[in-house]
LUMBAZA-303918 format. One record per atom (N, C-alpha, C): residue in one letter; y, z, x. Coordinates in steps of 0.05 Angstrom, whole numbers, padded with zeros to 5 digits, always signed. Atoms other than C-alpha are relative to their C-alpha. Layout:
AYZX ...
This chain:
M-00008-00010+00026 M+00382+00553-00151 M+00028-00010-00007 T-00027+00009+00005 T+00455+00532-00143 T+00000-00027-00013 G+00001+00027+00011 G+00438+00459-00157 G-00009+00000-00029 Q+00010-00001+00027 Q+00399+00478-00219 Q+00021+00010-00019 I-00021-00011+00017 I+00456+00520-00247 I+00022-00020-00004 E-00021+00020+00002 E+00507+00466-00231 E-00008-00022-00019 L+00009+00022+00018 L+00465+00413-00266 L+00001+00009-00029 Q+00000-00010+00027 Q+00458+00456-00328 Q+00029+00000-00011 V-00028-00001+00009 V+00534+00465-00332 V+00009-00028-00007 L-00009+00027+00004 L+00546+00390-00326 L-00014-00013-00024 V+00014+00012+00023 V+00494+00374-00379 V+00016+00005-00026 D-00015-00006+00024 D+00541+00406-00429 D+00025-00018-00003 D-00024+00018+00000 D+00596+00354-00413 D-00009-00027-00010 P+00009+00025+00011 P+00585+00293-00458 P+00009-00025+00015 D-00011+00023-00016 D+00626+00249-00411 D-00015-00003+00027 D+00015+00001-00025 D+00580+00264-00352 D-00026-00014-00005 P+00026+00013+00005 P+00520+00217-00346 P-00024+00018+00000 R+00023-00019-00001 R+00476+00277-00332 R-00005+00013-00027 S+00004-00011+00027 S+00487+00298-00404 S-00021-00015-00015 R+00021+00016+00013 R+00438+00243-00423 R-00027+00002+00015 E+00026-00005-00013 E+00383+00269-00377 E-00015+00021-00016 V+00016-00019+00015 V+00327+00304-00413 V-00011+00021+00020 G+00010-00021-00018 G+00296+00368-00386 G-00025-00010+00015 L+00023+00009-00017 L+00241+00364-00334 L-00027+00008-00011 D+00026-00010+00010 D+00188+00401-00373 D-00002-00007-00030 F+00006+00008+00027 F+00160+00370-00436 F-00030-00009-00001 P+00028+00008+00001 P+00090+00353-00462 P-00005-00028+00010 R+00008+00026-00011 R+00055+00297-00426 R-00029-00006-00006 E+00028+00009+00003 E-00009+00257-00437 E-00009-00011+00027 W+00012+00009-00025 W-00056+00243-00379 W-00026-00014-00006 I+00026+00014+00002 I-00115+00197-00369 I-00013+00002+00028 E+00015-00001-00026 E-00169+00203-00315 E-00024-00018-00003 F+00023+00019+00001 F-00220+00150-00298 F-00009-00007+00029 A+00011+00008-00026 A-00264+00127-00241 A+00008-00029+00006 D-00007+00027-00009 D-00242+00066-00201 D-00025-00018-00003 P+00024+00017+00003 P-00289+00009-00223 P-00011-00011+00026 A+00009+00011-00026 A-00292-00015-00151 A-00009+00021+00020 D+00007-00021-00019 D-00304+00053-00119 D-00005+00026-00016 P+00006-00024+00016 P-00340+00111-00155 P+00010+00025+00014 K-00010-00024-00014 K-00313+00159-00102 K+00031+00002-00002 H-00029-00001+00004 H-00242+00143-00123 H+00006+00004-00030 V-00007-00007+00027 V-00214+00176-00186 V+00030-00002-00003 V-00029+00003+00005 V-00146+00158-00216 V+00007+00019-00023 R-00012-00016+00022 R-00106+00209-00256 R+00028-00012-00004 A-00025+00013+00005 A-00046+00177-00290 A+00015+00014-00023 D-00018-00012+00020 D+00013+00205-00330 D+00007-00022-00020 L-00005+00020+00020 L+00011+00162-00393 L+00027+00002-00012 T-00027-00004+00011 T+00076+00192-00418 T+00020-00015+00017 W-00018+00014-00018 W+00110+00163-00357 W-00005-00030+00000 L+00007+00028-00003 L+00073+00097-00352 L+00004-00016-00026 L-00005+00013+00025 L+00083+00082-00426 L+00030+00002-00008 S-00028-00002+00005 S+00157+00098-00422 S+00014-00027+00004 R-00015+00025-00003 R+00211+00045-00424 R+00020+00001+00023 W-00018-00001-00023 W+00242+00064-00358 W+00001-00027+00014 T-00003+00024-00016 T+00270+00006-00317 T+00023+00005+00020 C-00022-00003-00019 C+00314+00002-00255 C+00025-00013-00011 I-00026+00011+00010 I+00387-00008-00275 I+00020-00002+00023 F-00018+00003-00023 F+00415-00017-00205 F+00019-00023-00006 G-00020+00021+00005 G+00480-00056-00213 G+00005-00005-00029 S-00004+00005+00028 S+00475-00052-00288 S+00003+00027-00015 G-00004-00025+00013 G+00498+00018-00305 G-00011+00024+00016 C+00010-00022-00017 C+00465+00059-00249 C+00024+00017+00008 H-00022-00018-00007 H+00507+00121-00236 H-00002+00010+00029 G+00002-00008-00028 G+00481+00133-00165 G-00007+00029+00003 I+00008-00027-00005 I+00455+00196-00133 I+00021+00017+00014 V-00022-00015-00012 V+00520+00215-00098 V+00025-00005-00017 A-00024+00002+00016 A+00584+00229-00137 A+00020-00019+00012 G-00021+00019-00009 G+00635+00174-00133 G-00011-00024+00015 R+00012+00022-00014 R+00586+00125-00102 R-00022-00014-00017 A+00019+00012+00018 A+00552+00093-00161 A-00011-00026+00010 A+00008+00026-00010 A+00549+00026-00126 A-00024+00002+00020 D+00022-00004-00018 D+00499+00056-00076 D-00027+00001-00014 G+00025-00004+00014 G+00447+00068-00129 G-00015+00023+00014 C+00015-00020-00015 C+00392+00107-00093 C-00002-00007+00029 C-00001+00009-00028 C+00410+00075-00026 C+00020+00015+00017 S-00021-00015-00014 S+00460+00128-00005 S-00009+00012+00027 H+00011-00011-00025 H+00413+00153+00050 H-00021-00019+00011 G+00021+00017-00012 G+00365+00120+00098 G-00027+00007-00012 A+00027-00004+00011 A+00293+00111+00076 A-00020+00007+00022 F+00020-00009-00020 F+00239+00149+00115 F-00025-00018-00002 F+00025+00016-00001 F+00179+00108+00137 F-00024+00018-00004 T+00024-00017+00004 T+00111+00133+00114 T-00017+00001+00025 D+00015+00001-00025 D+00078+00111+00179 D+00008-00023+00017 S-00008+00021-00018 S+00081+00062+00236 S-00005-00028-00013 D+00005+00026+00013 D+00051+00006+00194 D+00022-00007-00019 D-00023+00005+00018 D+00107+00014+00143 D+00023-00010+00016 E-00023+00008-00017 E+00159+00008+00199 E-00005-00028+00011 K+00006+00027-00011 K+00124-00053+00229 K+00004-00022-00021 R-00003+00019+00022 R+00123-00088+00162 R+00029-00006-00005 V-00029+00003+00004 V+00197-00076+00152 V+00013-00015+00023 K-00011+00013-00024 K+00212-00098+00223 K-00005-00030-00001 A+00005+00028+00002 A+00179-00165+00210 A+00018-00013-00021 A-00018+00010+00021 A+00221-00173+00147 A+00029-00002+00010 V-00027+00000-00011 V+00285-00156+00184 V+00005-00025+00016 K-00003+00024-00016 K+00273-00215+00230 K+00007-00025-00017 R-00005+00023+00018 R+00281-00261+00169 R+00029+00001-00010 L-00028-00003+00009 L+00352-00236+00156 L+00019-00014+00020 T-00020+00014-00016 T+00414-00273+00181 T+00028+00012-00007 P-00027-00010+00007 P+00489-00257+00182 P+00009-00010-00027 E-00007+00010+00026 E+00494-00299+00119 E-00013+00015-00023 T+00014-00014+00021 T+00444-00257+00081 T+00001+00031+00003 W-00002-00029-00004 W+00455-00188+00112 W+00028+00007+00010 Q-00028-00006-00005 Q+00526-00161+00111 Q+00003+00015+00026 H-00003-00017-00024 H+00514-00112+00168 H-00019-00009+00022 F+00018+00012-00020 F+00473-00158+00212 F+00009+00007+00028 R-00009-00004-00028 R+00516-00150+00275 R-00005+00028+00009 R+00005-00028-00008 R+00512-00074+00275 R-00029+00007-00002 G+00026-00010+00006 G+00443-00067+00246 G-00023-00013+00014 F+00024+00014-00010 F+00399-00119+00280 F-00015+00015+00021 K+00013-00015-00021 K+00385-00075+00340 K+00000+00030-00005 N-00002-00029+00006 N+00402-00008+00309 N-00004+00006-00029 W+00004-00004+00029 W+00372-00008+00240 W-00019+00023-00006 T+00016-00024+00004 T+00329+00054+00250 T+00013+00024+00014 E-00011-00024-00013 E+00347+00126+00267 E-00022+00021+00000 N+00019-00022+00000 N+00308+00188+00286 N+00012+00023-00016 D-00009-00022+00018 D+00313+00246+00237 D-00023+00020-00003 T+00021-00018+00006 T+00271+00302+00209 T-00002+00001-00031 V+00003-00001+00029 V+00241+00308+00139 V+00004+00028-00011 D-00003-00028+00009 D+00245+00384+00136 D+00016+00017+00019 G-00015-00015-00020 G+00291+00403+00192 G-00015+00006+00025 K+00018-00006-00022 K+00232+00409+00239 K-00017-00024+00009 T+00019+00022-00006 T+00184+00350+00234 T+00014-00026+00005 P-00014+00026-00006 P+00210+00287+00270 P-00010-00022-00018 A+00007+00023+00017 A+00211+00224+00228 A+00020-00022+00004 R-00018+00023-00003 R+00240+00155+00231 R+00008-00011-00027 R-00009+00011+00025 R+00281+00123+00177 R+00019-00024+00005 T-00020+00021-00003 T+00327+00064+00164 T+00027+00014+00005 A-00026-00011-00008 A+00396+00076+00192 A+00020-00002-00024 T-00022+00003+00018 T+00459+00087+00152 T+00024-00012+00015 R-00022+00014-00013 R+00523+00049+00165 R+00017+00018+00017 D-00016-00020-00013 D+00559+00112+00186 D-00006+00027-00013 V+00003-00026+00012 V+00563+00186+00170 V+00010-00002-00029 D-00007+00001+00029 D+00564+00194+00094 D+00004-00028-00010 A+00000+00028+00009 A+00553+00119+00086 A-00028-00008-00008 P+00027+00008+00010 P+00495+00082+00052 P-00017-00014+00021 C+00020+00013-00017 C+00434+00049+00082 C+00012-00026+00012 V-00011+00023-00013 V+00450-00006+00132 V-00009-00027-00013 F+00009+00024+00014 F+00411-00056+00089 F+00014-00005-00026 L-00014+00004+00026 L+00456-00047+00028 L+00024-00017+00003 N-00023+00018+00001 N+00502-00106+00019 N+00019+00009-00022 D-00020-00006+00020 D+00567-00093-00018 D-00001-00020-00023 A+00001+00017+00025 A+00574-00121-00089 A+00014-00027+00004 D-00016+00025-00003 D+00625-00173-00066 D-00009-00017+00024 F+00011+00015-00022 F+00583-00198-00007 F-00008-00028-00010 P+00006+00027+00010 P+00577-00275-00014 P-00029-00005-00007 A+00028+00005+00006 A+00501-00274-00012 A-00011+00018-00022 G+00008-00018+00021 G+00499-00220-00065 G-00002+00029+00009 G+00001-00029-00006 G+00502-00144-00068 G-00029+00010-00002 G+00026-00013+00002 G+00444-00096-00063 G-00016-00002+00026 C+00017-00001-00024 C+00386-00089-00014 C-00005-00028+00012 A+00003+00026-00013 A+00385-00147+00036 A-00030-00007+00002 L+00029+00005-00002 L+00309-00139+00044 L-00011-00009-00027 H+00009+00007+00027 H+00298-00142-00031 H+00008-00029-00006 A-00010+00027+00006 A+00341-00205-00037 A-00015-00021+00017 Q+00014+00019-00017 Q+00306-00238+00022 Q-00029-00005-00010 A+00027+00004+00012 A+00238-00226-00010 A+00000-00019-00023 L-00003+00018+00023 L+00261-00260-00073 L+00005-00029+00009 R-00006+00027-00010 R+00288-00319-00033 R-00026-00012+00012 D+00024+00010-00013 D+00221-00324+00003 D-00023-00003-00020 G+00021+00003+00020 G+00182-00322-00062 G-00022+00020+00001 V+00020-00021-00001 V+00146-00257-00049 V+00011+00025-00014 H-00009-00025+00013 H+00149-00189-00083 H+00014+00018+00020 P-00015-00018-00018 P+00200-00141-00053 P-00016+00021+00013 L+00016-00021-00012 L+00146-00090-00039 L-00012-00009+00027 E+00010+00010-00026 E+00124-00135+00019 E+00020+00003+00022 Y-00021-00001-00021 Y+00191-00127+00055 Y+00013+00028+00002 K-00015-00025+00001 K+00220-00060+00034 K-00017+00024+00010 P+00015-00025-00007 P+00201+00010+00061 P-00016+00010-00024 D+00017-00009+00021 D+00145+00042+00022 D+00015+00017-00021 V-00013-00018+00019 V+00189+00096-00008 V+00018-00015-00019 C-00019+00016+00016 C+00238+00043-00034 C-00014-00014-00023 W+00013+00015+00022 W+00188+00002-00073 W-00018+00017-00017 Q+00017-00017+00016 Q+00145+00060-00096 Q+00016+00016-00021 L-00016-00014+00019 L+00202+00098-00129 L+00005-00016-00025 P+00003-00029+00004 P+00204+00124-00182 P-00028+00008-00009 V+00027-00009+00005 V+00128+00127-00184 V-00008+00018+00023 R+00009-00018-00021 R+00098+00185-00147 R-00031-00001+00001 R+00029+00000-00003 R+00028+00178-00119 R-00008+00022+00020 D+00011-00021-00017 D-00007+00239-00091 D-00030-00005+00003 Q+00029+00004-00004 Q-00077+00234-00061 Q-00012+00025+00014 E+00014-00022-00012 E-00126+00289-00044 E-00030-00002-00005 W+00029-00001+00003 W-00200+00297-00033 W-00007+00025-00015 H+00008-00022+00017 H-00234+00341-00084 H-00030+00003+00000 T+00028-00005+00000 T-00302+00373-00079 T-00009+00011-00028 R+00010-00008+00027 R-00339+00377-00146 R-00021+00022+00002 P+00020-00022-00001 P-00386+00433-00166 P-00027-00008+00012 D+00026+00008-00011 D-00446+00390-00144 D+00003-00008+00030 N-00006+00005-00029 N-00414+00384-00074 N+00006-00029+00006 T-00009+00028-00006 T-00397+00310-00082 T+00030+00000+00002 K-00029+00002-00005 K-00328+00290-00059 K+00012-00026-00011 V-00014+00023+00011 V-00279+00244-00093 V+00029+00001+00009 L-00028+00002-00006 L-00210+00219-00074 L+00015-00003-00026 I-00015+00001+00025 I-00162+00234-00131 I+00028-00011+00006 S-00027+00012-00002 S-00100+00189-00136 S+00014+00007-00025 T-00015-00008+00023 T-00049+00219-00182 T+00026-00017-00002 L-00024+00016+00005 L+00005+00173-00211 L+00017+00014-00020 A-00017-00016+00017 A+00064+00209-00240 A+00030-00009+00003 E-00028+00005-00001 E+00139+00208-00250 E+00013+00014+00024 F-00015-00013-00022 F+00182+00220-00188 F+00026+00010-00011 D-00024-00011+00011 D+00232+00265-00221 D+00017+00014+00021 R-00018-00014-00019 R+00287+00307-00189 R-00016+00018+00019 R+00015-00019-00017 R+00236+00357-00164 R-00016-00013+00022 G+00014+00014-00020 G+00201+00303-00125 G+00014+00000+00027 W-00016-00001-00025 W+00257+00308-00073 W+00001+00028+00012 G-00002-00028-00010 G+00246+00383-00064 G+00023+00014-00013 A-00022-00015+00012 A+00299+00435-00079 A+00026-00016-00001 G-00025+00015+00000 G+00354+00386-00060 G+00002-00020-00023 G-00001+00019+00022 G+00334+00341-00118 G+00018+00009-00023 H-00016-00010+00021 H+00371+00386-00165 H+00030-00004+00005 D-00027+00005-00007 D+00435+00371-00128 D+00009-00029-00001 L-00007+00028+00002 L+00432+00296-00137 L+00020-00003-00023 D-00020+00002+00020 D+00492+00274-00177 D-00012-00011-00026 W+00013+00012+00023 W+00447+00233-00224 W-00028-00009+00009 W+00026+00011-00007 W+00374+00215-00227 W-00011-00014-00025 C+00005+00019+00022 C+00348+00158-00270 C-00025+00006-00017 T+00025-00002+00016 T+00277+00178-00292 T+00003+00016-00025 S-00004-00017+00023 S+00302+00231-00339 S+00023-00009-00018 S-00024+00009+00015 S+00362+00192-00365 S-00006-00021-00020 T+00003+00020+00021 T+00363+00155-00430 T+00013-00027+00008 D-00014+00024-00009 D+00410+00105-00395 D-00019-00020+00013 A+00019+00018-00014 A+00351+00078-00355 A-00026-00006-00016 H+00024+00005+00017 H+00298+00079-00410 H+00006-00022-00020 V-00008+00023+00017 V+00318+00011-00436 V-00016-00025+00006 G+00016+00023-00008 G+00263-00034-00409 G-00013-00014-00024 A+00013+00016+00021 A+00233-00090-00450 A-00030+00006-00001 D+00029-00006-00002 D+00163-00071-00427 D-00004+00029+00009 P+00006-00027-00010 P+00129-00004-00414 P-00004-00002+00030 M+00002-00002-00029 M+00126+00019-00342 M-00025-00012+00011 Y+00025+00010-00011 Y+00053+00002-00332 Y+00000-00030+00002 V-00002+00029-00001 V+00071-00071-00345 V+00021-00009+00021 S-00022+00008-00018 S+00138-00077-00309 S-00005+00008+00029 Y+00006-00008-00028 Y+00112-00040-00248 Y-00029-00006+00007 G+00027+00008-00006 G+00045-00075-00247 G-00006-00006+00029 P+00005+00006-00028 P+00051-00102-00176 P+00000+00025+00017 E-00002-00025-00016 E+00072-00034-00148 E-00025+00018-00005 L+00024-00017+00006 L+00016+00003-00185 L-00025-00012+00012 T+00023+00013-00012 T-00034-00049-00161 T-00001+00006+00030 A-00001-00006-00029 A-00011-00037-00089 A-00008+00029+00005 L+00006-00029-00004 L-00019+00038-00098 L-00029+00008-00005 I+00028-00009+00007 I-00089+00041-00129 I-00020-00023+00002 G+00019+00023-00002 G-00119-00029-00120 G-00002-00015-00026 A+00000+00017+00023 A-00128-00087-00168 A-00021+00009-00021 P+00019-00008+00021 P-00193-00064-00203 P+00009+00025-00015 A-00009-00025+00013 A-00165+00006-00216 A+00024-00006-00018 Y-00023+00006+00016 Y-00099-00023-00241 Y-00008-00014-00026 A+00010+00014+00024 A-00136-00070-00289 A-00010+00020-00020 K+00010-00021+00018 K-00172-00010-00318 K+00023+00017-00011 L-00022-00016+00008 L-00108+00030-00321 L+00016-00015-00022 A-00015+00016+00019 A-00072-00027-00358 A-00015-00001-00027 E+00016+00000+00024 E-00130-00031-00407 E+00002+00026-00016 L-00002-00026+00013 L-00127+00043-00422 L+00028+00005-00011 C-00028-00003+00010 C-00051+00043-00428 C+00005-00016-00025 A-00004+00017+00023 A-00052-00014-00477 A-00015+00012-00025 A+00015-00012+00022 A-00106+00020-00519 A+00015+00025-00011 R-00014-00024+00009 R-00066+00085-00521 R+00025-00007-00015 Q-00024+00008+00013 Q-00003+00048-00540 Q-00006-00010-00029 R+00008+00010+00027 R-00039+00015-00599 R-00006+00024-00019 Q+00008-00023+00016 Q-00064+00083-00623 Q+00025+00017-00007 G-00023-00017+00005 G+00005+00115-00619 G-00001+00025+00017 Q+00000-00023-00018 Q+00025+00168-00568 Q+00004+00027-00014 I-00004-00027+00010 I+00021+00242-00581 I+00024+00012+00015 A-00021-00012-00016 A+00070+00258-00525 A+00016-00022+00014 P-00016+00021-00012 P+00120+00201-00513 P+00022+00013+00018 H-00021-00010-00018 H+00174+00208-00459 H+00026+00003-00017 P-00023-00005+00016 P+00235+00240-00492 P+00024-00017+00006 A-00022+00017-00007 A+00283+00195-00454 A-00003-00028-00011 S+00005+00026+00011 S+00250+00134-00484 S+00001-00001-00031 E+00001-00001+00029 E+00251+00158-00556 E+00027-00009-00013 
């Protein structure tokens, strides 16, 4: 509750970037359809979010999630791995880094993961941070000769592949939230429902309200040339598969032509 009250106070300050964040609750449009490649897979998608003009503004006006550390963007903490396959994929990418491309190569090459807990109880592994209260070990400073930002992201671009192939799952999926659950219908058939939505402050749990700034609700970040379903096409494809993404894109384009009933207030 403290975080929520603090955020509300700061929203009233026009000089604070949080003053340009819209509220978390507003009308949204949703679409639901069966995966053309799998009738047992149903996709539910937040059209209000996917038709928004959100875009990542890291290094171009991002205010960061920790006060006074805008240059960190959302890399102020280590990234938790979703599973062992996620960690193995990142490990393979790390081997492609060199001291010339990764600022913290000497420290991080053998110590780039740490043990932690996701809820104070459940053990989990994540990428290490440079030090206490320091950003992710993969974050190069802005003045690093090879370029600032995520070393894994930059290496993927140098190798001609999409960054989602090198970065931890949570890093390339944000700020799209995918939830999956099996649902039993009245006729006792079961379908897997994949829900695609906005990863807003609440996505982080109660602590999300204490983030210094969060981009999905901010007009500062809703400046993309293309709607989300287009600019995040590779990520959405990885999350639900190519046939389902093709159908999603078709439905999004049709809805855009018709005119939305509930557009994202940060994009208006």
